[in-house]
N, C-alpha and C positions, 0 to 999 in steps of 0.2 A: 289642464282644463280648469276653467273657472266657472262658477255659477253666477247667474244674474237673474233677477226676477222682474217680470213686468205684469201689470194688471190694468184693467179698465173697469168701467162701471158695470159692464154686461157680463163679465166672465171672472171666475176666481183667479187668484194669482197662480202663475205657472213658473216653472224653472226651465231655463234654456241653457244648454251647455255651449260654451263658447270656446273654440279651439284657438287659443292665443298663440300656441307654439307654432302652428302652421303659418301664422301671420308674420313670423320673423323672416328677415331676409335670408337668402341662400347662404351667404357667407357665414352667418351665425349658426345656421343649422349644420353646415359642414363641420364647423368647429365642435358642436355638440356631439355629432356622430363620431368624431375622432376620439372623444373622451369615453365613449361607451365600450363595454366588452364587445368583442367582435360578433358574437352570436346575437346580442341585442341589437347591434347595428344592422345585421342582416334581417332581423325580424321587422324592422321599420318599413321594409320594402313592400309589405303587404297592406300598409295603411291606405295608400292612395297612389295614383299615377305619379303625383309630384314626389312622394317619398321614394317611389321606385327609381325615379330619375336621380334623386339625391344620393341614393345608395350606389347606383351605377357610377356616378361621379366620384363618390368616395372610393370605390374599388379602383378606378382609373388612377387616382393620385395617392392612395394610401401608402404609408411606409411600414405598415405592420399587418401581418397576417397571423391569425391565431386559430388554427383548426385543432383545438385541444379537446379535452374531455367533455366539456359542456357542449361544444359545437357538434360532436359526434353522437350525442344522445338522440335516441328515437330515429336513427337513420340506419338503413341497411348498408352493407359494404358498398354495393353498387351505387346507392344514392349518395353516399359520402364521396366516392370517386367522381361521380358526375358533377356534384356541387363544387368540389375543389377545382376541378378542371374548368368549369364555367367561370368561376370567380377569377382564376388566374389569367384566363384568356382576355378578360376585360382590362387587366392592369396595363398601363401604358408608361409607367415610370422606368427610369434607368437605375434607380437605387431603392433598396428597401433596408430598413433598420432591423426588423425582427420577422422571423418566419418560424412559427411553431406548428408542428403537426403530430398528432397522436392517432395511430391507426394500427389495426391488427389484421393484416390482409392475408398472411401466409406467403410463402416463398413464390407462389405463382404470380404475384403482382409486383415483381421486381421492376417491370417496365414502368409502372406508375411511380415507384420510388425514384427511379432514375430521372424521370421527367420533372417531378416536383423538386428534387434536389438541384437539378440543372437550372431550373427557374430561379431558385434562391441564389445560387452561386453566380450566375450571370449578372445579378443585380447587386453584387458585392455585399451580401448580407452580413450583418455584424453579430446578431444573436440568432443562432440556429438551433432549434429543438426538433430532432427527427427521431421520434420514438415509435417503433413498430412492435412493441412488446404486447400491447393490449392490457386489459385488466387482469389482475392476479386472482386466480381461482384455485380451488382444491384440485382440479383436473389439469392445472397448468403444467406444461412440459418445459421445464427450465433448460432442457438440452435440445430443444427443437432447432431446426435448421435456421441459420442466420442469413440475412441478405448481404450483398456486397455493396461497397461504396464506390462512387465514381472517383477516378484518380484526381479529377479536378478539385475535389474537396481538400486533398492533402496539399494542394498548391495554393490554397487561399491565403491571402495576407490580410483580409478584411475581418476575419472572425475574431470576436472578442469573447463570446460565450458559446459553448458547444455542448449540446446534449444529444447523445446517441443511444438508441435502444434496439437490440436484436440485430446487430450487424457484425460482420467480420472487420476487424481493424488491422489492415495490412498495408502500410505505407509503401509506395514505390521507392526505387533507389534514389529518385530525384527529390525525395522529401527533405526539406531543409527546416521544417518546423513551422509552427504557427506564430509568426512574429508578434501578433497583437493579442493573442489569446490570454484571457484573464481567468476564466473558469472552464473546467472540463468535467462533465458528468457522463459516465459510461455505465449502462445497465444492460445486463445480458449481452455484453460485447465480448467476442472472442479476441483476446489480445495476449501476446506472449510477453514474457519477462523482458526480452530484448526490445520489443517495440514500445513497451511502456517506458523503459529507460531512455529510449531515443526521444520520445515525446517530452519527457521531463527535462532532458538536456537541451532541447531545441525550442523550448517555449519560455523565453527569458522573463515574461511578465506574468506567468501563471501563479495565482494566489489561492485557488480553490480547486481541489481534486476530489472526485467521488468515484469509487469503484464498487459497483453493486452487482453481485451474481456474475462476475466476469470469469468465464472459462479461459483456460490457457495460462493463467497465472499460477506459478508454483512458489517461487521465492520473490516476494514483493519488495523491491528496493526503491525507497523514496529518496533519491538523490537528485541534485540539479546542478546548474552552473555555479560558478564561484559565488555570485550574488543570488542565491536561491531565495525567491520571495514567497514561497508557499506558506500560507497562513492557516488554511483549513484542509483537513484530510478526513475523508470518510471511507471506510472499508466495510462492506456488508456481504457476508456469505459468499465470498469467493472460495467455493467449496473444494477446489483443487489445490489451493495454496496451503503451505505448511509452515511458513515463517514470514515475518515482516521485519524489515530493517529501515529505520528512519533516521536521516541526517538532515535536519531542517531548522536552522537557527531562528527563523521567523515564525515557526509554527505556533499558533495560538490555540487551535482546536483540533482534537483527535477523537473521532467517533468510530466505534467498532461494534458490529453485530454479528452473531452467528456462531458456528462451531469454533472450538478453540484451536489456535495454532500451537505448534510445538515450540516455536521460538519467537521471541519479541526482543528487538534491540532498538533502543532510543539513544541517540547521541546528539549533543549540541542542541538541546530543545529548551533552553532556559526561558524562552518566551511563552511556553505552554501554560495555559490557564484553564482550559476547558477540556475535560476528558469524559467519554461515555464508553463503558465497557459492559456489554450485555451478551452473555453466551447463550441466552434464549433457551433455557431448559437443560443445557448440557452441564450446568454447574453442579448437579447432583452426582456426577460421575467423579471418579478419582482424578484429581487435577494432574495433567501431564506436564505442567509447567509451573514456574514459581511466581505466584501472585505477589509475594513480598518483593521480589526483584522488579516486577512490572511497576507496582505502585511506588517503589523507591526511586525508579528511574524517571517517574513523572511527578516528583515530589513538589514541584513548583505549582501544582494545580490549585485553583481556587474554587472551581465548580466541578463536581464529580458525581457520576452515576455508576453504580456497580450492581451486579446481580449478587446472589448469596455465595457464589464461588469463592471470592476473596475472603468472605467472613469465615467460611469453613476452613480454608487453607491456613489463615492466620491463627485461628483457634487451635487447630491441631498442631501447629508449629511449636506451641509451648512444650509439647511432649517430645517431638522428634528433632527439632533443631532450634532450641531456644536462643542460641547465639545470634540468630538472624533477627531477633526482636529487640526493641519495638520497631514498628513502621512509623516513620516521621513525616507528617504532612503539615508543615508549619503554616502554610498559607491557606489551607482549606477553609472556605467560608460556607459553602452550600453543598450538602450531600444528599443524594437520593439512593435508596436501596430498593431494588426490585426483587420481590420474593416470588419465585416461580413455583415453589412447592407449598403444600399446606404447612402452616406454622405449627410445629410440634415441639416437644421438649428439646430435641437435638437442635432444631433451627433456632430456638430461643437461646440455647447455649452459644451458638455462633455469634449472635448479636452481642452477648455479654463479652465473649472472648475477643471479638473484633475491637470493641471500644476499650477493652482493657489493654490491648497491645498496640493500639494505633494512637499516636499523639497528634491531636488536631486542636491546638489551643484557641484558634480563631473561629472554630465552627459556630456559625450563627443560625443557620437554618438546616433542619433535618426533615426529609420527606421519606416516608416508607410506603411503598405500594404493595399491598398484600395481594394474594391470588384472588381474582375476581369471582370465580365460580366456587360454589360450595363443594367440598371434597371430603368424603369420609376417610379417615385414616385407616389403612389396612395393615399397618405394621405397628409394632410396639417400640417405644424409644429405648435406647440402650442405657439411658441415664436413670438413676434412681430419683424419686420425687425430691425436689428441693436441691438436687445436685447442681443444676444449672446456675442457681443463684450464687453459688460459691465463687463463680467467675465475675460476679457483678460488683467489682471494686472500683469502677470508674466514677468520676464526677465530671460534670460539664460546667465549666466556669462562665462561658460566654454564650451558651446556647439559648436563644431567645424564642425561636419558633419551631414547633414540631407539627407535622401534618401526617396522619396515617389514613390512607384510603382503602376502601373495600373492607372496612372494619365490621366484624360481626359480634364482637363481645364474648368470644370464647374464653375459657379459663386461661389459656396460654397468652392470648392477646391482652387480656386484662393484666396479667403479670408483666408483660412488656410495658404497658402504659404505666403501671405502678413503678417500674424501674426508672423510667425517664422522669416521672414527676418527683421521685425521691432523690434524684441525682442532679437535676438541673436547677442550680441555685439562682440563675438569672432569667429563668423562663418567663416569657410574657404571654404566650398563647399556645395552647394545644388544641388542634382541630382534628376531630375524628369524623371521617366521612363514612357513613354506613354503606355496606354492600347492598346492591339492589336485591329486593325481594327477601332480605334477611329479617329476622325477628326484630333486630334493632331498628331497621328502617320502618317497620310496621309500628313499633312503639313511638317513634318520632312522629309518624303521621297520625297516631291516635287510633289505628285500626286494629290493634292487638288488645283484645278484651282482658287478657291475663295481666297486662301492664297496669290495669286499674286496681288490681287486688293484691299485687305483690311489688316488692322493690324492683325497679327497672335497672337495666344496664346503665342508663344515663345517670340514675341516682347513685349507683355504685362508683362510677367514675368521678362524679362531682364531690363525693365525700372522701376520696382518697387523699392521704397526706401529701403535702406539696413542700418541696424545699424552698420554693420561691413564693413569698406572700403575694406577689403581684401577678401570679400566673392565672390566666383566664382559660377556662375549658369550654370548648364549643363542640357539641355532638350534633351532627346534621346529616341530611341527605345531600345528594349532588347539588340540588338547587341552592342549599345554604352555603356550601363550599364555594360554588361558583360566584355567589354574591360577594364573598370575601376577596375574590381575585387573588387567592394565595396559591401560586403555581410555581413549580420548579422551573428553572431555566430550560431544562431538557424536555418539558412536557410535550411540545410539538414534535420533537424527534421520536418520542415514545409512541405517539399516536400514529406515526407513519410506519410502524413496524407491524407486519403481519406474520403469521406462522402458516406455512403451506407445506404439508408433507414432511413436517419435522425440520424444515429449513426456515431461516429467517428471510423474509421478503420485505423489502423496503419500497414504499411508494415514492418514486422519484419522477413519476410521469408528469406530463405538462398539464 
């Protein structure tokens, strides 16, 4: 809309809104509609009769349907069903490129699932997202009944990207694979070890595989045809699985969330550069497997995220099996450590022990994510005061950037900061992001009266001795950190992780 003014001698100037968009020819408006999000396109139909006709024309000829999370907002289940059916009935094309649908109907609506899936398959859909999981909530039943898939899905040769949620995956005997499939995302899908192996062997172009909360998997074996092209693998809380074995020469990225497996085996993964290992709160238990072996098997990694489980395991290894140390990560450039427990003396010693026994000469960026909520320690450390520092014999030759989030300025946290400042001879910047509603955040915002009469946490950090004369220290709230745009590569992956009933839940919805 544009504004223009007109005036005459008898009346004051007035503003008139001119609808220049509606003056455009239909061909241009059709193109504009094709560029909008699907829900925004649908909303234009209420503007006028002309826009209603334009939207109907769009539905007749569109190659993309997106009934995702935004589309479903503010609609009841029945309203959603009626709207989807109405829109699909208007379509008159023989081909569609994309069909995304996110719905949480319950098993009683299998008939609608069949109808919508049949619509997409009959039009040789390439990108199919069919997620019936619904939103993740505390009352969510991860073991609820799953819907069945039409046999015609398994016979499709057009699919290039497939997302399925809350289904049984049971291919018929005639299944020969998905010849064109590039990416496969399964969330809360019941699939057996054998059926997964069949898919991997019969999808020669598959490069991206995600398995999230998949029941039926016990021993996950990631093998493929002779020229196995898989580049990205995600495994999240497949809570019946106990081991994973990977043979993938082109694998570049491996992300794992959830309870620990008893066995991990990686072979021929020389291309692996990106690894995310987060046991989501289970790291405080006695490790059932060898973190040293796991990290050594992915030693080519350049970008790594771990919880504190590996830190604890490697630190205690000095006493129980020192012959397995050190751990060598010669290519590691970017490291993120997720601290799920309150930072106490023992946790501090794990940091020191990890860096003492892990060789990472190329480490350039270090991110530490502390526990977000305040937690009063209800136990006493087993270490004597100052004993943790005895492990702090590491120096960082190439570490240039450190960022610690959810920082509160506790005594233990300040000792950790002092350690890094005193050991990082090439450090260029240290960013401390205050935890929300902490005294530190109040000091930064100037709302803490006590900060005006005594030395502040910020002051203490700024006067700490630094091994690098070029090191700059920034203490800020979230607003300041965001402005610096200093984020770990895995930031988005971590934001997609939820905890529901002690299980890791990952948002892979549409």
